[in-house]
PDB file of N, CA, C and O in Angstrom:
ATOM      1  N   MET A   1       0.844  -1.165   0.000  1.00  0.00           N
ATOM      2  CA  MET A   1       0.000   0.000   0.000  1.00  0.00           C
ATOM      3  C   MET A   1       0.893   1.233   0.000  1.00  0.00           C
ATOM      4  O   MET A   1       1.796   1.352   0.828  1.00  0.00           O
ATOM      5  N   SER A   2       0.646   2.132  -0.911  1.00  0.00           N
ATOM      6  CA  SER A   2       1.462   3.340  -0.983  1.00  0.00           C
ATOM      7  C   SER A   2       0.980   4.377   0.028  1.00  0.00           C
ATOM      8  O   SER A   2      -0.174   4.379   0.455  1.00  0.00           O
ATOM      9  N   ILE A   3       1.893   5.239   0.384  1.00  0.00           N
ATOM     10  CA  ILE A   3       1.573   6.334   1.294  1.00  0.00           C
ATOM     11  C   ILE A   3       1.790   7.625   0.525  1.00  0.00           C
ATOM     12  O   ILE A   3       2.921   7.975   0.190  1.00  0.00           O
ATOM     13  N   GLY A   4       0.698   8.333   0.248  1.00  0.00           N
ATOM     14  CA  GLY A   4       0.778   9.582  -0.498  1.00  0.00           C
ATOM     15  C   GLY A   4       1.127  10.751   0.408  1.00  0.00           C
ATOM     16  O   GLY A   4       1.399  10.584   1.597  1.00  0.00           O
ATOM     17  N   THR A   5       1.112  11.940  -0.187  1.00  0.00           N
ATOM     18  CA  THR A   5       1.473  13.142   0.563  1.00  0.00           C
ATOM     19  C   THR A   5       0.257  13.936   1.029  1.00  0.00           C
ATOM     20  O   THR A   5       0.409  14.919   1.754  1.00  0.00           O
ATOM     21  N   SER A   6      -0.941  13.530   0.629  1.00  0.00           N
ATOM     22  CA  SER A   6      -2.144  14.249   1.066  1.00  0.00           C
ATOM     23  C   SER A   6      -2.475  13.874   2.505  1.00  0.00           C
ATOM     24  O   SER A   6      -1.829  13.002   3.086  1.00  0.00           O
ATOM     25  N   GLY A   7      -3.456  14.515   3.069  1.00  0.00           N
ATOM     26  CA  GLY A   7      -3.885  14.210   4.426  1.00  0.00           C
ATOM     27  C   GLY A   7      -4.960  13.144   4.486  1.00  0.00           C
ATOM     28  O   GLY A   7      -5.564  12.938   5.539  1.00  0.00           O
ATOM     29  N   ARG A   8      -5.211  12.465   3.383  1.00  0.00           N
ATOM     30  CA  ARG A   8      -6.283  11.481   3.333  1.00  0.00           C
ATOM     31  C   ARG A   8      -5.769  10.091   3.694  1.00  0.00           C
ATOM     32  O   ARG A   8      -4.653   9.708   3.346  1.00  0.00           O
ATOM     33  N   ILE A   9      -6.618   9.347   4.404  1.00  0.00           N
ATOM     34  CA  ILE A   9      -6.362   7.945   4.712  1.00  0.00           C
ATOM     35  C   ILE A   9      -7.565   7.172   4.197  1.00  0.00           C
ATOM     36  O   ILE A   9      -8.702   7.486   4.549  1.00  0.00           O
ATOM     37  N   VAL A  10      -7.328   6.172   3.373  1.00  0.00           N
ATOM     38  CA  VAL A  10      -8.418   5.394   2.788  1.00  0.00           C
ATOM     39  C   VAL A  10      -8.229   3.937   3.178  1.00  0.00           C
ATOM     40  O   VAL A  10      -7.171   3.354   2.941  1.00  0.00           O
ATOM     41  N   ILE A  11      -9.270   3.350   3.782  1.00  0.00           N
ATOM     42  CA  ILE A  11      -9.233   1.931   4.126  1.00  0.00           C
ATOM     43  C   ILE A  11     -10.531   1.277   3.676  1.00  0.00           C
ATOM     44  O   ILE A  11     -11.559   1.938   3.524  1.00  0.00           O
ATOM     45  N   GLU A  12     -10.466   0.000   3.473  1.00  0.00           N
ATOM     46  CA  GLU A  12     -11.652  -0.761   3.082  1.00  0.00           C
ATOM     47  C   GLU A  12     -11.991  -1.722   4.213  1.00  0.00           C
ATOM     48  O   GLU A  12     -11.136  -2.479   4.672  1.00  0.00           O
ATOM     49  N   VAL A  13     -13.248  -1.689   4.659  1.00  0.00           N
ATOM     50  CA  VAL A  13     -13.704  -2.568   5.733  1.00  0.00           C
ATOM     51  C   VAL A  13     -14.989  -3.263   5.303  1.00  0.00           C
ATOM     52  O   VAL A  13     -15.622  -2.867   4.324  1.00  0.00           O
ATOM     53  N   GLU A  14     -15.369  -4.299   6.042  1.00  0.00           N
ATOM     54  CA  GLU A  14     -16.596  -5.015   5.754  1.00  0.00           C
ATOM     55  C   GLU A  14     -17.787  -4.079   5.970  1.00  0.00           C
ATOM     56  O   GLU A  14     -17.773  -3.280   6.907  1.00  0.00           O
ATOM     57  N   PRO A  15     -18.812  -4.163   5.125  1.00  0.00           N
ATOM     58  CA  PRO A  15     -19.981  -3.286   5.243  1.00  0.00           C
ATOM     59  C   PRO A  15     -20.647  -3.346   6.617  1.00  0.00           C
ATOM     60  O   PRO A  15     -21.070  -2.309   7.128  1.00  0.00           O
ATOM     61  N   GLU A  16     -20.751  -4.516   7.225  1.00  0.00           N
ATOM     62  CA  GLU A  16     -21.385  -4.634   8.538  1.00  0.00           C
ATOM     63  C   GLU A  16     -20.585  -3.894   9.602  1.00  0.00           C
ATOM     64  O   GLU A  16     -21.161  -3.218  10.454  1.00  0.00           O
ATOM     65  N   LEU A  17     -19.268  -4.018   9.558  1.00  0.00           N
ATOM     66  CA  LEU A  17     -18.411  -3.305  10.505  1.00  0.00           C
ATOM     67  C   LEU A  17     -18.592  -1.802  10.330  1.00  0.00           C
ATOM     68  O   LEU A  17     -18.684  -1.068  11.314  1.00  0.00           O
ATOM     69  N   LYS A  18     -18.642  -1.348   9.096  1.00  0.00           N
ATOM     70  CA  LYS A  18     -18.836   0.075   8.813  1.00  0.00           C
ATOM     71  C   LYS A  18     -20.169   0.569   9.378  1.00  0.00           C
ATOM     72  O   LYS A  18     -20.215   1.620  10.016  1.00  0.00           O
ATOM     73  N   ARG A  19     -21.246  -0.175   9.151  1.00  0.00           N
ATOM     74  CA  ARG A  19     -22.565   0.216   9.659  1.00  0.00           C
ATOM     75  C   ARG A  19     -22.563   0.289  11.181  1.00  0.00           C
ATOM     76  O   ARG A  19     -23.065   1.249  11.765  1.00  0.00           O
ATOM     77  N   GLU A  20     -21.999  -0.726  11.815  1.00  0.00           N
ATOM     78  CA  GLU A  20     -21.976  -0.767  13.274  1.00  0.00           C
ATOM     79  C   GLU A  20     -21.133   0.370  13.845  1.00  0.00           C
ATOM     80  O   GLU A  20     -21.514   0.993  14.836  1.00  0.00           O
ATOM     81  N   LEU A  21     -20.003   0.637  13.227  1.00  0.00           N
ATOM     82  CA  LEU A  21     -19.136   1.715  13.683  1.00  0.00           C
ATOM     83  C   LEU A  21     -19.844   3.061  13.581  1.00  0.00           C
ATOM     84  O   LEU A  21     -19.854   3.834  14.538  1.00  0.00           O
ATOM     85  N   TYR A  22     -20.434   3.341  12.429  1.00  0.00           N
ATOM     86  CA  TYR A  22     -21.139   4.608  12.251  1.00  0.00           C
ATOM     87  C   TYR A  22     -22.323   4.732  13.210  1.00  0.00           C
ATOM     88  O   TYR A  22     -22.581   5.820  13.726  1.00  0.00           O
ATOM     89  N   ALA A  23     -23.037   3.653  13.453  1.00  0.00           N
ATOM     90  CA  ALA A  23     -24.176   3.689  14.376  1.00  0.00           C
ATOM     91  C   ALA A  23     -23.710   4.022  15.792  1.00  0.00           C
ATOM     92  O   ALA A  23     -24.314   4.857  16.465  1.00  0.00           O
ATOM     93  N   ASN A  24     -22.656   3.383  16.236  1.00  0.00           N
ATOM     94  CA  ASN A  24     -22.150   3.641  17.586  1.00  0.00           C
ATOM     95  C   ASN A  24     -21.569   5.045  17.709  1.00  0.00           C
ATOM     96  O   ASN A  24     -21.744   5.700  18.737  1.00  0.00           O
ATOM     97  N   LEU A  25     -20.891   5.504  16.687  1.00  0.00           N
ATOM     98  CA  LEU A  25     -20.342   6.855  16.729  1.00  0.00           C
ATOM     99  C   LEU A  25     -21.464   7.889  16.759  1.00  0.00           C
ATOM    100  O   LEU A  25     -21.380   8.879  17.485  1.00  0.00           O
ATOM    101  N   ALA A  26     -22.516   7.658  15.970  1.00  0.00           N
ATOM    102  CA  ALA A  26     -23.665   8.574  15.966  1.00  0.00           C
ATOM    103  C   ALA A  26     -24.323   8.603  17.342  1.00  0.00           C
ATOM    104  O   ALA A  26     -24.703   9.667  17.831  1.00  0.00           O
ATOM    105  N   ARG A  27     -24.455   7.447  17.957  1.00  0.00           N
ATOM    106  CA  ARG A  27     -25.029   7.366  19.304  1.00  0.00           C
ATOM    107  C   ARG A  27     -24.210   8.187  20.295  1.00  0.00           C
ATOM    108  O   ARG A  27     -24.757   8.825  21.194  1.00  0.00           O
ATOM    109  N   ASP A  28     -22.890   8.160  20.117  1.00  0.00           N
ATOM    110  CA  ASP A  28     -22.002   8.883  21.025  1.00  0.00           C
ATOM    111  C   ASP A  28     -21.796  10.344  20.612  1.00  0.00           C
ATOM    112  O   ASP A  28     -21.115  11.100  21.305  1.00  0.00           O
ATOM    113  N   GLY A  29     -22.388  10.734  19.477  1.00  0.00           N
ATOM    114  CA  GLY A  29     -22.299  12.119  19.024  1.00  0.00           C
ATOM    115  C   GLY A  29     -20.921  12.528  18.551  1.00  0.00           C
ATOM    116  O   GLY A  29     -20.507  13.669  18.754  1.00  0.00           O
ATOM    117  N   ILE A  30     -20.206  11.609  17.921  1.00  0.00           N
ATOM    118  CA  ILE A  30     -18.853  11.878  17.437  1.00  0.00           C
ATOM    119  C   ILE A  30     -18.748  11.428  15.982  1.00  0.00           C
ATOM    120  O   ILE A  30     -19.363  10.437  15.590  1.00  0.00           O
ATOM    121  N   THR A  31     -17.982  12.144  15.200  1.00  0.00           N
ATOM    122  CA  THR A  31     -17.797  11.762  13.798  1.00  0.00           C
ATOM    123  C   THR A  31     -16.679  10.731  13.678  1.00  0.00           C
ATOM    124  O   THR A  31     -15.871  10.564  14.591  1.00  0.00           O
ATOM    125  N   LEU A  32     -16.648  10.056  12.556  1.00  0.00           N
ATOM    126  CA  LEU A  32     -15.580   9.086  12.308  1.00  0.00           C
ATOM    127  C   LEU A  32     -14.214   9.778  12.342  1.00  0.00           C
ATOM    128  O   LEU A  32     -13.251   9.242  12.891  1.00  0.00           O
ATOM    129  N   LYS A  33     -14.143  10.963  11.756  1.00  0.00           N
ATOM    130  CA  LYS A  33     -12.876  11.690  11.751  1.00  0.00           C
ATOM    131  C   LYS A  33     -12.437  12.034  13.166  1.00  0.00           C
ATOM    132  O   LYS A  33     -11.272  11.840  13.513  1.00  0.00           O
ATOM    133  N   GLU A  34     -13.358  12.545  13.995  1.00  0.00           N
ATOM    134  CA  GLU A  34     -13.022  12.884  15.376  1.00  0.00           C
ATOM    135  C   GLU A  34     -12.549  11.653  16.139  1.00  0.00           C
ATOM    136  O   GLU A  34     -11.553  11.700  16.861  1.00  0.00           O
ATOM    137  N   TRP A  35     -13.279  10.549  15.969  1.00  0.00           N
ATOM    138  CA  TRP A  35     -12.923   9.306  16.644  1.00  0.00           C
ATOM    139  C   TRP A  35     -11.544   8.814  16.194  1.00  0.00           C
ATOM    140  O   TRP A  35     -10.709   8.433  17.015  1.00  0.00           O
ATOM    141  N   PHE A  36     -11.323   8.828  14.892  1.00  0.00           N
ATOM    142  CA  PHE A  36     -10.052   8.342  14.366  1.00  0.00           C
ATOM    143  C   PHE A  36      -8.895   9.185  14.894  1.00  0.00           C
ATOM    144  O   PHE A  36      -7.886   8.639  15.341  1.00  0.00           O
ATOM    145  N   LEU A  37      -9.030  10.504  14.846  1.00  0.00           N
ATOM    146  CA  LEU A  37      -7.947  11.370  15.318  1.00  0.00           C
ATOM    147  C   LEU A  37      -7.676  11.149  16.804  1.00  0.00           C
ATOM    148  O   LEU A  37      -6.521  11.126  17.228  1.00  0.00           O
ATOM    149  N   GLN A  38      -8.728  10.989  17.588  1.00  0.00           N
ATOM    150  CA  GLN A  38      -8.579  10.721  19.022  1.00  0.00           C
ATOM    151  C   GLN A  38      -7.835   9.408  19.237  1.00  0.00           C
ATOM    152  O   GLN A  38      -6.895   9.344  20.029  1.00  0.00           O
ATOM    153  N   GLU A  39      -8.252   8.373  18.537  1.00  0.00           N
ATOM    154  CA  GLU A  39      -7.611   7.064  18.689  1.00  0.00           C
ATOM    155  C   GLU A  39      -6.179   7.066  18.166  1.00  0.00           C
ATOM    156  O   GLU A  39      -5.297   6.455  18.769  1.00  0.00           O
ATOM    157  N   ALA A  40      -5.943   7.749  17.048  1.00  0.00           N
ATOM    158  CA  ALA A  40      -4.593   7.813  16.471  1.00  0.00           C
ATOM    159  C   ALA A  40      -3.643   8.531  17.420  1.00  0.00           C
ATOM    160  O   ALA A  40      -2.518   8.081  17.637  1.00  0.00           O
ATOM    161  N   ARG A  41      -4.095   9.648  17.986  1.00  0.00           N
ATOM    162  CA  ARG A  41      -3.249  10.390  18.935  1.00  0.00           C
ATOM    163  C   ARG A  41      -2.958   9.558  20.180  1.00  0.00           C
ATOM    164  O   ARG A  41      -1.837   9.557  20.689  1.00  0.00           O
ATOM    165  N   SER A  42      -3.968   8.857  20.661  1.00  0.00           N
ATOM    166  CA  SER A  42      -3.785   8.000  21.835  1.00  0.00           C
ATOM    167  C   SER A  42      -2.779   6.885  21.535  1.00  0.00           C
ATOM    168  O   SER A  42      -1.891   6.604  22.340  1.00  0.00           O
ATOM    169  N   TYR A  43      -2.927   6.263  20.386  1.00  0.00           N
ATOM    170  CA  TYR A  43      -2.015   5.188  19.974  1.00  0.00           C
ATOM    171  C   TYR A  43      -0.576   5.710  19.873  1.00  0.00           C
ATOM    172  O   TYR A  43       0.358   5.087  20.377  1.00  0.00           O
ATOM    173  N   LEU A  44      -0.418   6.848  19.219  1.00  0.00           N
ATOM    174  CA  LEU A  44       0.925   7.408  19.060  1.00  0.00           C
ATOM    175  C   LEU A  44       1.531   7.810  20.398  1.00  0.00           C
ATOM    176  O   LEU A  44       2.732   7.647  20.611  1.00  0.00           O
ATOM    177  N   ALA A  45       0.710   8.332  21.295  1.00  0.00           N
ATOM    178  CA  ALA A  45       1.210   8.725  22.609  1.00  0.00           C
ATOM    179  C   ALA A  45       1.724   7.522  23.381  1.00  0.00           C
ATOM    180  O   ALA A  45       2.737   7.619  24.072  1.00  0.00           O
ATOM    181  N   THR A  46       1.042   6.395  23.273  1.00  0.00           N
ATOM    182  CA  THR A  46       1.474   5.216  24.027  1.00  0.00           C
ATOM    183  C   THR A  46       2.630   4.507  23.345  1.00  0.00           C
ATOM    184  O   THR A  46       3.479   3.936  24.029  1.00  0.00           O
ATOM    185  N   THR A  47       2.690   4.525  22.025  1.00  0.00           N
ATOM    186  CA  THR A  47       3.787   3.831  21.348  1.00  0.00           C
ATOM    187  C   THR A  47       5.058   4.659  21.324  1.00  0.00           C
ATOM    188  O   THR A  47       6.138   4.114  21.095  1.00  0.00           O
ATOM    189  N   ASN A  48       4.957   5.966  21.555  1.00  0.00           N
ATOM    190  CA  ASN A  48       6.140   6.825  21.565  1.00  0.00           C
ATOM    191  C   ASN A  48       6.764   6.945  22.950  1.00  0.00           C
ATOM    192  O   ASN A  48       7.829   7.543  23.101  1.00  0.00           O
ATOM    193  N   GLN A  49       6.109   6.382  23.957  1.00  0.00           N
ATOM    194  CA  GLN A  49       6.659   6.438  25.304  1.00  0.00           C
ATOM    195  C   GLN A  49       7.819   5.466  25.435  1.00  0.00           C
ATOM    196  O   GLN A  49       7.793   4.371  24.874  1.00  0.00           O
ATOM    197  N   LEU A  50       8.823   5.873  26.172  1.00  0.00           N
ATOM    198  CA  LEU A  50       9.956   4.988  26.422  1.00  0.00           C
ATOM    199  C   LEU A  50       9.548   3.887  27.392  1.00  0.00           C
ATOM    200  O   LEU A  50       8.830   4.134  28.360  1.00  0.00           O
ATOM    201  N   SER A  51      10.004   2.694  27.128  1.00  0.00           N
ATOM    202  CA  SER A  51       9.729   1.573  28.014  1.00  0.00           C
ATOM    203  C   SER A  51      10.647   1.640  29.223  1.00  0.00           C
ATOM    204  O   SER A  51      11.831   1.956  29.108  1.00  0.00           O
ATOM    205  N   LEU A  52      10.079   1.338  30.384  1.00  0.00           N
ATOM    206  CA  LEU A  52      10.878   1.287  31.598  1.00  0.00           C
ATOM    207  C   LEU A  52      11.463  -0.095  31.834  1.00  0.00           C
ATOM    208  O   LEU A  52      12.178  -0.320  32.810  1.00  0.00           O
ATOM    209  N   GLY A  53      11.151  -1.030  30.921  1.00  0.00           N
ATOM    210  CA  GLY A  53      11.672  -2.372  31.065  1.00  0.00           C
ATOM    211  C   GLY A  53      10.943  -3.193  32.106  1.00  0.00           C
ATOM    212  O   GLY A  53      11.435  -4.244  32.515  1.00  0.00           O
ATOM    213  N   LEU A  54       9.787  -2.738  32.541  1.00  0.00           N
ATOM    214  CA  LEU A  54       9.011  -3.474  33.523  1.00  0.00           C
ATOM    215  C   LEU A  54       8.327  -4.665  32.875  1.00  0.00           C
ATOM    216  O   LEU A  54       8.170  -4.697  31.655  1.00  0.00           O
ATOM    217  N   GLN A  55       7.923  -5.633  33.663  1.00  0.00           N
ATOM    218  CA  GLN A  55       7.298  -6.849  33.149  1.00  0.00           C
ATOM    219  C   GLN A  55       6.073  -6.531  32.299  1.00  0.00           C
ATOM    220  O   GLN A  55       5.889  -7.139  31.245  1.00  0.00           O
ATOM    221  N   ASP A  56       5.224  -5.585  32.734  1.00  0.00           N
ATOM    222  CA  ASP A  56       4.030  -5.239  31.966  1.00  0.00           C
ATOM    223  C   ASP A  56       4.389  -4.725  30.582  1.00  0.00           C
ATOM    224  O   ASP A  56       3.676  -5.005  29.618  1.00  0.00           O
ATOM    225  N   ASP A  57       5.493  -3.973  30.464  1.00  0.00           N
ATOM    226  CA  ASP A  57       5.940  -3.492  29.162  1.00  0.00           C
ATOM    227  C   ASP A  57       6.325  -4.651  28.257  1.00  0.00           C
ATOM    228  O   ASP A  57       6.024  -4.635  27.063  1.00  0.00           O
ATOM    229  N   VAL A  58       6.981  -5.646  28.813  1.00  0.00           N
ATOM    230  CA  VAL A  58       7.397  -6.815  28.037  1.00  0.00           C
ATOM    231  C   VAL A  58       6.172  -7.588  27.563  1.00  0.00           C
ATOM    232  O   VAL A  58       6.108  -7.999  26.404  1.00  0.00           O
ATOM    233  N   VAL A  59       5.209  -7.787  28.440  1.00  0.00           N
ATOM    234  CA  VAL A  59       3.987  -8.509  28.085  1.00  0.00           C
ATOM    235  C   VAL A  59       3.218  -7.748  27.021  1.00  0.00           C
ATOM    236  O   VAL A  59       2.742  -8.348  26.057  1.00  0.00           O
ATOM    237  N   GLU A  60       3.087  -6.430  27.179  1.00  0.00           N
ATOM    238  CA  GLU A  60       2.357  -5.614  26.202  1.00  0.00           C
ATOM    239  C   GLU A  60       3.042  -5.650  24.843  1.00  0.00           C
ATOM    240  O   GLU A  60       2.366  -5.754  23.820  1.00  0.00           O
ATOM    241  N   GLU A  61       4.347  -5.568  24.812  1.00  0.00           N
ATOM    242  CA  GLU A  61       5.083  -5.616  23.543  1.00  0.00           C
ATOM    243  C   GLU A  61       4.902  -6.970  22.869  1.00  0.00           C
ATOM    244  O   GLU A  61       4.740  -7.036  21.651  1.00  0.00           O
ATOM    245  N   ALA A  62       4.926  -8.039  23.636  1.00  0.00           N
ATOM    246  CA  ALA A  62       4.708  -9.376  23.075  1.00  0.00           C
ATOM    247  C   ALA A  62       3.302  -9.495  22.509  1.00  0.00           C
ATOM    248  O   ALA A  62       3.107 -10.074  21.441  1.00  0.00           O
ATOM    249  N   ARG A  63       2.317  -8.948  23.224  1.00  0.00           N
ATOM    250  CA  ARG A  63       0.941  -8.986  22.734  1.00  0.00           C
ATOM    251  C   ARG A  63       0.817  -8.197  21.444  1.00  0.00           C
ATOM    252  O   ARG A  63       0.203  -8.668  20.487  1.00  0.00           O
ATOM    253  N   ARG A  64       1.392  -7.002  21.405  1.00  0.00           N
ATOM    254  CA  ARG A  64       1.321  -6.152  20.227  1.00  0.00           C
ATOM    255  C   ARG A  64       2.005  -6.836  19.034  1.00  0.00           C
ATOM    256  O   ARG A  64       1.506  -6.761  17.911  1.00  0.00           O
ATOM    257  N   THR A  65       3.121  -7.489  19.269  1.00  0.00           N
ATOM    258  CA  THR A  65       3.842  -8.184  18.203  1.00  0.00           C
ATOM    259  C   THR A  65       3.001  -9.331  17.639  1.00  0.00           C
ATOM    260  O   THR A  65       2.951  -9.522  16.424  1.00  0.00           O
ATOM    261  N   ARG A  66       2.346 -10.089  18.508  1.00  0.00           N
ATOM    262  CA  ARG A  66       1.491 -11.189  18.040  1.00  0.00           C
ATOM    263  C   ARG A  66       0.334 -10.673  17.213  1.00  0.00           C
ATOM    264  O   ARG A  66      -0.025 -11.286  16.208  1.00  0.00           O
ATOM    265  N   VAL A  67      -0.264  -9.550  17.617  1.00  0.00           N
ATOM    266  CA  VAL A  67      -1.382  -8.971  16.871  1.00  0.00           C
ATOM    267  C   VAL A  67      -0.917  -8.564  15.480  1.00  0.00           C
ATOM    268  O   VAL A  67      -1.597  -8.844  14.492  1.00  0.00           O
ATOM    269  N   ILE A  68       0.225  -7.909  15.394  1.00  0.00           N
ATOM    270  CA  ILE A  68       0.736  -7.460  14.109  1.00  0.00           C
ATOM    271  C   ILE A  68       1.092  -8.648  13.225  1.00  0.00           C
ATOM    272  O   ILE A  68       0.778  -8.641  12.035  1.00  0.00           O
ATOM    273  N   GLU A  69       1.733  -9.657  13.778  1.00  0.00           N
ATOM    274  CA  GLU A  69       2.129 -10.811  12.986  1.00  0.00           C
ATOM    275  C   GLU A  69       0.930 -11.597  12.478  1.00  0.00           C
ATOM    276  O   GLU A  69       1.010 -12.212  11.414  1.00  0.00           O
ATOM    277  N   ASN A  70      -0.188 -11.592  13.215  1.00  0.00           N
ATOM    278  CA  ASN A  70      -1.361 -12.331  12.800  1.00  0.00           C
ATOM    279  C   ASN A  70      -2.188 -11.604  11.772  1.00  0.00           C
ATOM    280  O   ASN A  70      -3.044 -12.227  11.144  1.00  0.00           O
ATOM    281  N   ASP A  71      -1.980 -10.315  11.563  1.00  0.00           N
ATOM    282  CA  ASP A  71      -2.755  -9.533  10.598  1.00  0.00           C
ATOM    283  C   ASP A  71      -2.382  -9.829   9.174  1.00  0.00           C
ATOM    284  O   ASP A  71      -2.951  -9.245   8.252  1.00  0.00           O
TER     285      ASP A  71
END
């Protein structure tokens, strides 16, 4: 997948997932863009933090690695 220079992000998801996501976001009074930016910032904030080398950090990194490898 190429990464362009515009500010657009395009993904393809299953229609049912899309319907459910939009329904829940509407219920919560938030747009998809607002939700995505909130989640993206949260993700970046946690992945940019330095690890203290604690056991929980090791477990979390192993979990994250398994999720990525299974995708």
